[in-house]
C-alpha positions in Angstrom: -10.7 50.9 102.9 -8.0 50.2 101.6 -4.7 48.0 100.6 -1.7 48.4 103.5 2.0 47.6 102.5 4.9 46.1 104.6 7.9 47.4 104.1 11.6 47.0 104.9 13.8 49.6 104.5 17.8 49.3 105.3 18.7 51.5 107.8 22.0 51.1 107.0 21.2 52.5 103.6 19.3 55.7 105.1 21.9 58.2 103.5 21.4 57.1 100.0 17.6 57.3 100.3 18.3 61.1 101.5 19.8 62.0 98.9 17.6 60.1 96.1 15.0 62.2 94.9 12.8 59.8 93.0 12.4 57.3 95.8 9.1 57.8 96.9 8.5 56.9 93.6 10.3 54.1 93.2 9.0 53.1 96.8 5.2 53.5 95.4 6.0 51.7 91.6 7.2 48.9 94.2 4.3 48.7 96.1 2.6 48.4 92.9 4.1 45.8 91.4 4.4 43.7 94.6 0.5 43.9 94.5 0.3 42.2 90.6 1.1 38.2 89.8 4.2 37.4 91.1 6.0 36.9 87.9 5.5 40.7 87.8 6.8 42.1 90.5 10.2 43.8 91.1 11.6 43.1 95.2 14.2 45.3 95.4 14.0 49.3 94.3 18.1 49.5 94.1 19.0 47.8 97.1 17.9 49.8 99.9 14.1 48.8 100.8 12.2 45.8 100.0 8.1 45.4 99.6 7.4 42.2 101.3 4.2 42.3 100.9 0.3 44.4 100.4 -3.4 43.1 101.6 -6.3 44.8 101.9 -5.9 47.1 104.9 -8.8 44.1 106.4 -6.5 41.8 106.8 -3.6 40.5 109.3 0.4 40.8 107.1 2.2 38.6 109.2 5.9 38.6 108.4 9.4 37.7 109.8 12.5 40.7 108.6 15.8 39.9 109.6 18.7 39.0 107.5 18.4 42.2 105.5 15.1 40.7 104.2 11.5 39.8 104.8 9.1 37.1 103.9 5.2 36.6 104.6 4.6 34.0 107.0 0.7 34.0 106.5 -2.2 36.1 106.8 -5.2 36.4 109.6 -8.3 38.3 109.8 -8.0 41.8 111.6 -11.8 42.5 112.7 -14.6 40.4 114.2 -18.2 40.7 113.7 -18.0 43.3 116.7 -15.8 45.8 115.0 -12.8 44.3 117.1 -9.5 43.4 116.6 -9.0 40.0 116.2 -6.0 38.2 114.1 -6.6 34.8 113.0 -3.0 33.1 111.5 -3.5 31.4 108.5 0.5 30.1 107.3 1.8 31.1 103.8 1.4 28.1 101.7 4.7 26.7 101.0 6.0 27.7 97.4 7.0 24.4 95.6 11.0 24.8 94.2 11.9 23.4 90.6 
């Protein structure tokens, strides 16, 4: 399996997305950058979208979306030993604020 990305799209900016011939390239680059260490990440792509998180396809990504943004709440395992979908949720550790 590969990796999955969770992406928030601002629906009121769809007209901009339609007119942008580089949009696909921008999304692909942002997803790749979101897979890098946090200090190298770029969150927004021209204010139209946000890559919330990227994780292996066997991992369930629990996110919340609201206020034109999204955030990672936690992760869960998506398959049990019998191959059935089973989400075992683990919250994302709190980040220290300076």
